Every structure is written in structure tokens, then in C-alpha cells.
C-alpha positions as protocol buffer text, in pm:
chain_id: "A"
residue {
  index: 1
  type: MET
  ca { x: 3110 y: 689 z: 1241 }
}
residue {
  index: 2
  type: SER
  ca { x: 2750 y: 755 z: 1155 }
}
residue {
  index: 3
  type: THR
  ca { x: 2602 y: 716 z: 812 }
}
residue {
  index: 4
  type: PRO
  ca { x: 2433 y: 1017 z: 655 }
}
residue {
  index: 5
  type: ASN
  ca { x: 2058 y: 1053 z: 689 }
}
residue {
  index: 6
  type: LYS
  ca { x: 1846 y: 958 z: 392 }
}
residue {
  index: 7
  type: GLU
  ca { x: 1585 y: 1203 z: 272 }
}
residue {
  index: 8
  type: ARG
  ca { x: 1242 y: 1055 z: 213 }
}
residue {
  index: 9
  type: LYS
  ca { x: 924 y: 1199 z: 66 }
}
residue {
  index: 10
  type: ILE
  ca { x: 589 y: 1052 z: 161 }
}
residue {
  index: 11
  type: ALA
  ca { x: 264 y: 1150 z: -8 }
}
residue {
  index: 12
  type: ILE
  ca { x: -68 y: 1121 z: 173 }
}
residue {
  index: 13
  type: VAL
  ca { x: -334 y: 1081 z: -93 }
}
residue {
  index: 14
  type: GLY
  ca { x: -708 y: 1030 z: -75 }
}
residue {
  index: 15
  type: SER
  ca { x: -1047 y: 1188 z: -133 }
}
residue {
  index: 16
  type: ARG
  ca { x: -1162 y: 1516 z: 19 }
}
residue {
  index: 17
  type: THR
  ca { x: -1241 y: 1525 z: 393 }
}
residue {
  index: 18
  type: VAL
  ca { x: -1082 y: 1188 z: 477 }
}
residue {
  index: 19
  type: GLY
  ca { x: -831 y: 1347 z: 715 }
}
residue {
  index: 20
  type: LYS
  ca { x: -508 y: 1376 z: 517 }
}
residue {
  index: 21
  type: SER
  ca { x: -403 y: 1704 z: 678 }
}
residue {
  index: 22
  type: SER
  ca { x: -541 y: 1600 z: 1017 }
}
residue {
  index: 23
  type: LEU
  ca { x: -327 y: 1285 z: 1010 }
}
residue {
  index: 24
  type: ALA
  ca { x: -16 y: 1487 z: 922 }
}
residue {
  index: 25
  type: VAL
  ca { x: -82 y: 1760 z: 1182 }
}
residue {
  index: 26
  type: GLN
  ca { x: -149 y: 1501 z: 1453 }
}
residue {
  index: 27
  type: PHE
  ca { x: 176 y: 1321 z: 1370 }
}
residue {
  index: 28
  type: VAL
  ca { x: 391 y: 1633 z: 1347 }
}
residue {
  index: 29
  type: ASP
  ca { x: 233 y: 1875 z: 1597 }
}
residue {
  index: 30
  type: HIS
  ca { x: 41 y: 1634 z: 1825 }
}
residue {
  index: 31
  type: HIS
  ca { x: -295 y: 1806 z: 1803 }
}
residue {
  index: 32
  type: PHE
  ca { x: -618 y: 1766 z: 1612 }
}
residue {
  index: 33
  type: VAL
  ca { x: -762 y: 2041 z: 1396 }
}
residue {
  index: 34
  type: ASP
  ca { x: -1144 y: 2049 z: 1438 }
}
residue {
  index: 35
  type: HIS
  ca { x: -1218 y: 2276 z: 1143 }
}
residue {
  index: 36
  type: TYR
  ca { x: -1205 y: 2168 z: 782 }
}
residue {
  index: 37
  type: TYR
  ca { x: -1019 y: 2391 z: 541 }
}
residue {
  index: 38
  type: PRO
  ca { x: -965 y: 2242 z: 195 }
}
residue {
  index: 39
  type: THR
  ca { x: -596 y: 2174 z: 139 }
}
residue {
  index: 40
  type: ILE
  ca { x: -431 y: 2178 z: -199 }
}
residue {
  index: 41
  type: GLU
  ca { x: -81 y: 2103 z: -79 }
}
residue {
  index: 42
  type: ASN
  ca { x: 82 y: 2117 z: 262 }
}
residue {
  index: 43
  type: GLU
  ca { x: 427 y: 2025 z: 375 }
}
residue {
  index: 44
  type: PHE
  ca { x: 506 y: 1915 z: 730 }
}
residue {
  index: 45
  type: ASN
  ca { x: 840 y: 1815 z: 880 }
}
residue {
  index: 46
  type: LYS
  ca { x: 923 y: 1603 z: 1183 }
}
residue {
  index: 47
  type: SER
  ca { x: 1244 y: 1440 z: 1302 }
}
residue {
  index: 48
  type: VAL
  ca { x: 1208 y: 1092 z: 1448 }
}
residue {
  index: 49
  type: GLN
  ca { x: 1412 y: 775 z: 1498 }
}
residue {
  index: 50
  type: TYR
  ca { x: 1344 y: 459 z: 1301 }
}
residue {
  index: 51
  type: ASN
  ca { x: 1466 y: 131 z: 1455 }
}
residue {
  index: 52
  type: GLY
  ca { x: 1668 y: 334 z: 1705 }
}
residue {
  index: 53
  type: ARG
  ca { x: 1890 y: 467 z: 1430 }
}
residue {
  index: 54
  type: GLY
  ca { x: 1955 y: 826 z: 1342 }
}
residue {
  index: 55
  type: GLN
  ca { x: 1715 y: 1112 z: 1295 }
}
residue {
  index: 56
  type: ASP
  ca { x: 1437 y: 1067 z: 1043 }
}
residue {
  index: 57
  type: GLU
  ca { x: 1271 y: 1378 z: 910 }
}
residue {
  index: 58
  type: PHE
  ca { x: 921 y: 1341 z: 772 }
}
residue {
  index: 59
  type: SER
  ca { x: 778 y: 1573 z: 517 }
}
residue {
  index: 60
  type: ILE
  ca { x: 423 y: 1484 z: 430 }
}
residue {
  index: 61
  type: ILE
  ca { x: 288 y: 1622 z: 106 }
}
residue {
  index: 62
  type: SER
  ca { x: -85 y: 1579 z: 82 }
}
residue {
  index: 63
  type: ASN
  ca { x: -314 y: 1546 z: -216 }
}
residue {
  index: 64
  type: LYS
  ca { x: -60 y: 1579 z: -496 }
}
residue {
  index: 65
  type: LEU
  ca { x: 160 y: 1333 z: -681 }
}
residue {
  index: 66
  type: LEU
  ca { x: 510 y: 1470 z: -703 }
}
residue {
  index: 67
  type: ILE
  ca { x: 830 y: 1349 z: -859 }
}
residue {
  index: 68
  type: GLY
  ca { x: 1063 y: 1193 z: -608 }
}
residue {
  index: 69
  type: ILE
  ca { x: 804 y: 1041 z: -374 }
}
residue {
  index: 70
  type: HIS
  ca { x: 945 y: 739 z: -189 }
}
residue {
  index: 71
  type: GLY
  ca { x: 617 y: 605 z: -48 }
}
residue {
  index: 72
  type: TYR
  ca { x: 243 y: 662 z: -48 }
}
residue {
  index: 73
  type: ILE
  ca { x: -17 y: 654 z: 226 }
}
residue {
  index: 74
  type: LEU
  ca { x: -351 y: 585 z: 58 }
}
residue {
  index: 75
  type: ILE
  ca { x: -612 y: 713 z: 302 }
}
residue {
  index: 76
  type: TYR
  ca { x: -990 y: 692 z: 318 }
}
residue {
  index: 77
  type: SER
  ca { x: -1254 y: 750 z: 586 }
}
residue {
  index: 78
  type: ILE
  ca { x: -1418 y: 442 z: 739 }
}
residue {
  index: 79
  type: THR
  ca { x: -1738 y: 652 z: 747 }
}
residue {
  index: 80
  type: ASN
  ca { x: -1738 y: 717 z: 371 }
}
residue {
  index: 81
  type: ARG
  ca { x: -1769 y: 422 z: 131 }
}
residue {
  index: 82
  type: GLN
  ca { x: -1704 y: 642 z: -172 }
}
residue {
  index: 83
  type: SER
  ca { x: -1365 y: 747 z: -33 }
}
residue {
  index: 84
  type: PHE
  ca { x: -1279 y: 377 z: 10 }
}
residue {
  index: 85
  type: GLU
  ca { x: -1380 y: 301 z: -348 }
}
residue {
  index: 86
  type: MET
  ca { x: -1163 y: 590 z: -470 }
}
residue {
  index: 87
  type: ILE
  ca { x: -853 y: 414 z: -334 }
}
residue {
  index: 88
  type: ARG
  ca { x: -844 y: 185 z: -640 }
}
residue {
  index: 89
  type: LEU
  ca { x: -858 y: 483 z: -876 }
}
residue {
  index: 90
  type: ILE
  ca { x: -592 y: 671 z: -681 }
}
residue {
  index: 91
  type: ARG
  ca { x: -362 y: 368 z: -681 }
}
residue {
  index: 92
  type: ASP
  ca { x: -416 y: 317 z: -1054 }
}
residue {
  index: 93
  type: LYS
  ca { x: -330 y: 682 z: -1120 }
}
residue {
  index: 94
  type: ILE
  ca { x: -11 y: 653 z: -915 }
}
residue {
  index: 95
  type: LEU
  ca { x: 92 y: 333 z: -1094 }
}
residue {
  index: 96
  type: ASP
  ca { x: 15 y: 488 z: -1434 }
}
residue {
  index: 97
  type: THR
  ca { x: 220 y: 797 z: -1348 }
}
residue {
  index: 98
  type: LEU
  ca { x: 527 y: 620 z: -1210 }
}
residue {
  index: 99
  type: GLU
  ca { x: 777 y: 425 z: -1413 }
}
residue {
  index: 100
  type: ILE
  ca { x: 852 y: 192 z: -1120 }
}
residue {
  index: 101
  type: ASP
  ca { x: 658 y: 66 z: -819 }
}
residue {
  index: 102
  type: ARG
  ca { x: 673 y: 258 z: -494 }
}
residue {
  index: 103
  type: PRO
  ca { x: 582 y: 137 z: -145 }
}
residue {
  index: 104
  type: MET
  ca { x: 222 y: 197 z: -39 }
}
residue {
  index: 105
  type: ILE
  ca { x: 2 y: 137 z: 262 }
}
residue {
  index: 106
  type: ILE
  ca { x: -376 y: 173 z: 292 }
}
residue {
  index: 107
  type: VAL
  ca { x: -516 y: 353 z: 595 }
}
residue {
  index: 108
  type: GLY
  ca { x: -876 y: 378 z: 711 }
}
residue {
  index: 109
  type: ASN
  ca { x: -902 y: 701 z: 913 }
}
residue {
  index: 110
  type: LYS
  ca { x: -1170 y: 811 z: 1161 }
}
residue {
  index: 111
  type: SER
  ca { x: -1181 y: 484 z: 1357 }
}
residue {
  index: 112
  type: ASP
  ca { x: -1313 y: 689 z: 1650 }
}
residue {
  index: 113
  type: LEU
  ca { x: -1642 y: 708 z: 1454 }
}
residue {
  index: 114
  type: ASN
  ca { x: -1698 y: 332 z: 1456 }
}
residue {
  index: 115
  type: LEU
  ca { x: -2076 y: 369 z: 1499 }
}
residue {
  index: 116
  type: GLN
  ca { x: -2088 y: 553 z: 1164 }
}
residue {
  index: 117
  type: ARG
  ca { x: -1873 y: 292 z: 990 }
}
residue {
  index: 118
  type: GLN
  ca { x: -1952 y: 223 z: 621 }
}
residue {
  index: 119
  type: VAL
  ca { x: -1642 y: 14 z: 543 }
}
residue {
  index: 120
  type: SER
  ca { x: -1553 y: -296 z: 745 }
}
residue {
  index: 121
  type: TYR
  ca { x: -1201 y: -385 z: 847 }
}
residue {
  index: 122
  type: GLU
  ca { x: -1245 y: -710 z: 652 }
}
residue {
  index: 123
  type: GLU
  ca { x: -1301 y: -508 z: 333 }
}
residue {
  index: 124
  type: LEU
  ca { x: -982 y: -315 z: 405 }
}
residue {
  index: 125
  type: LYS
  ca { x: -785 y: -638 z: 450 }
}
residue {
  index: 126
  type: GLU
  ca { x: -927 y: -775 z: 123 }
}
residue {
  index: 127
  type: LEU
  ca { x: -821 y: -460 z: -63 }
}
residue {
  index: 128
  type: GLY
  ca { x: -468 y: -496 z: 75 }
}
residue {
  index: 129
  type: LYS
  ca { x: -460 y: -855 z: -55 }
}
residue {
  index: 130
  type: GLU
  ca { x: -599 y: -743 z: -392 }
}
residue {
  index: 131
  type: PHE
  ca { x: -312 y: -494 z: -420 }
}
residue {
  index: 132
  type: GLY
  ca { x: -57 y: -771 z: -369 }
}
residue {
  index: 133
  type: GLY
  ca { x: -22 y: -773 z: 8 }
}
residue {
  index: 134
  type: VAL
  ca { x: -12 y: -399 z: 70 }
}
residue {
  index: 135
  type: PRO
  ca { x: -10 y: -332 z: 448 }
}
residue {
  index: 136
  type: VAL
  ca { x: -339 y: -199 z: 587 }
}
residue {
  index: 137
  type: MET
  ca { x: -449 y: -42 z: 914 }
}
residue {
  index: 138
  type: GLU
  ca { x: -704 y: 185 z: 1072 }
}
residue {
  index: 139
  type: CYS
  ca { x: -629 y: 498 z: 1268 }
}
residue {
  index: 140
  type: SER
  ca { x: -789 y: 803 z: 1419 }
}
residue {
  index: 141
  type: ALA
  ca { x: -621 y: 1137 z: 1370 }
}
residue {
  index: 142
  type: LYS
  ca { x: -867 y: 1283 z: 1623 }
}
residue {
  index: 143
  type: SER
  ca { x: -786 y: 1044 z: 1909 }
}
residue {
  index: 144
  type: ASN
  ca { x: -424 y: 990 z: 1796 }
}
residue {
  index: 145
  type: TYR
  ca { x: -487 y: 616 z: 1761 }
}
residue {
  index: 146
  type: ASN
  ca { x: -226 y: 437 z: 1545 }
}
residue {
  index: 147
  type: VAL
  ca { x: -101 y: 766 z: 1396 }
}
residue {
  index: 148
  type: ASP
  ca { x: 266 y: 693 z: 1469 }
}
residue {
  index: 149
  type: THR
  ca { x: 215 y: 335 z: 1347 }
}
residue {
  index: 150
  type: VAL
  ca { x: 100 y: 464 z: 1008 }
}
residue {
  index: 151
  type: PHE
  ca { x: 427 y: 649 z: 955 }
}
residue {
  index: 152
  type: GLU
  ca { x: 640 y: 371 z: 1103 }
}
residue {
  index: 153
  type: SER
  ca { x: 474 y: 129 z: 859 }
}
residue {
  index: 154
  type: ILE
  ca { x: 540 y: 336 z: 549 }
}
residue {
  index: 155
  type: VAL
  ca { x: 905 y: 385 z: 651 }
}
residue {
  index: 156
  type: LYS
  ca { x: 936 y: 10 z: 702 }
}
residue {
  index: 157
  type: GLU
  ca { x: 792 y: -49 z: 354 }
}
residue {
  index: 158
  type: ILE
  ca { x: 1031 y: 205 z: 200 }
}
residue {
  index: 159
  type: GLU
  ca { x: 1327 y: 42 z: 374 }
}
residue {
  index: 160
  type: LYS
  ca { x: 1221 y: -305 z: 254 }
}
residue {
  index: 161
  type: PHE
  ca { x: 1172 y: -173 z: -99 }
}
residue {
  index: 162
  type: GLU
  ca { x: 1520 y: -24 z: -103 }
}
residue {
  index: 163
  type: GLY
  ca { x: 1683 y: -335 z: 41 }
}
residue {
  index: 164
  type: GLY
  ca { x: 1735 y: -194 z: 388 }
}
residue {
  index: 165
  type: GLY
  ca { x: 1476 y: -404 z: 568 }
}
residue {
  index: 166
  type: GLU
  ca { x: 1498 y: -518 z: 927 }
}
residue {
  index: 167
  type: GLU
  ca { x: 1713 y: -815 z: 825 }
}
residue {
  index: 168
  type: GLU
  ca { x: 1996 y: -576 z: 750 }
}
residue {
  index: 169
  type: LYS
  ca { x: 2120 y: -439 z: 1080 }
}
residue {
  index: 170
  type: ARG
  ca { x: 2316 y: -117 z: 1083 }
}
residue {
  index: 171
  type: GLU
  ca { x: 2501 y: 13 z: 1385 }
}
residue {
  index: 172
  type: GLU
  ca { x: 2421 y: 379 z: 1324 }
}
residue {
  index: 173
  type: GLY
  ca { x: 2250 y: 605 z: 1075 }
}
residue {
  index: 174
  type: GLY
  ca { x: 1895 y: 666 z: 974 }
}
residue {
  index: 175
  type: CYS
  ca { x: 1683 y: 821 z: 710 }
}
residue {
  index: 176
  type: ALA
  ca { x: 1548 y: 1168 z: 664 }
}
residue {
  index: 177
  type: ILE
  ca { x: 1202 y: 1182 z: 515 }
}
residue {
  index: 178
  type: SER
  ca { x: 1105 y: 1505 z: 347 }
}
């Protein structure tokens, strides 16, 4: 007997041109969009397995805080210091808006542009510590580096937050993220 899928909503939030939509499109459709078109809100869906259990459906809502979000991907560009500095303001706004904490991870996008780097990985790690041990990582939506890991990490954080961490083994089931 399988357990029902859980629906999850993940918000990708960050400054303009950091790659929010590119990250989502790369994850869902496995391609990179070269042209920049400002996005107000997009929704993407993808079914995946988490820990070999069930079908997980991702729906990534970018650039807008919505009621019912289960986890947040705070994203900046490693080539844009200002976008990194905005992460604190974005996090503060989320915490001020919510009545309870929600899982978050911090992601430095555009790691393929390492020669144009303005934010070191050490600074990213320090910010994660400052936020109480929030997981951090770098990725590249363009080269598809660590893209799946970003989404696996936020699901892991959501599961831990809700008491369904890796310690708790389930025979079947999964979660649907939308």
C-alpha cells in the first residue's frame, strides 16, 4: 500500500537577472534559455523521485512570496555582489511575512562564469552560518551543474523540517511539490 503524495511549493527568490527562471527551466525542461525576459511569476512542474520513494512533483514559483510555500531557494549570481547582498534583505522579508520558519537554502548561480566572480564561496559559506546553518551551494543553470542537487537539497530540508528526515525510513510513498 503506497502513501499518498505530498504536495510541495518551492519559491525561487532573488534579484533580477540572477537566473531564477533559468534554474527552473533547466531543472524541468533540461535546457538553458539564452535570452533574458523579465519574469514576474512563472510556474513549472516536474515529477521526480526523492529517496527512491514515490513521484515528487515540483512547481517552482519565482520572484513572489505566496501563501503555502514549503521551502525557499534564495538565489544570487556569483558575478554580482549586489545580488548576494540582497539575500539578507530577501530572507528578512520572508521571515517578517511568515508566522513560522520555513526551510531555506542559499544558491550562488552562474558558477560557469568563475573568471567574473565577485562573491567567493567562503562568503557564501559564512552567510549560511550567519543564517543558522542554512545549506549553501553553487550551481550553473547554463551548464546544468548542481541543478538537480539544488532541488534535492530543498526537498531534504523540507522533509527534515516536517519530521520526515532520512532517519525515518518509509517503504513507499513520496511527496508532490507544486
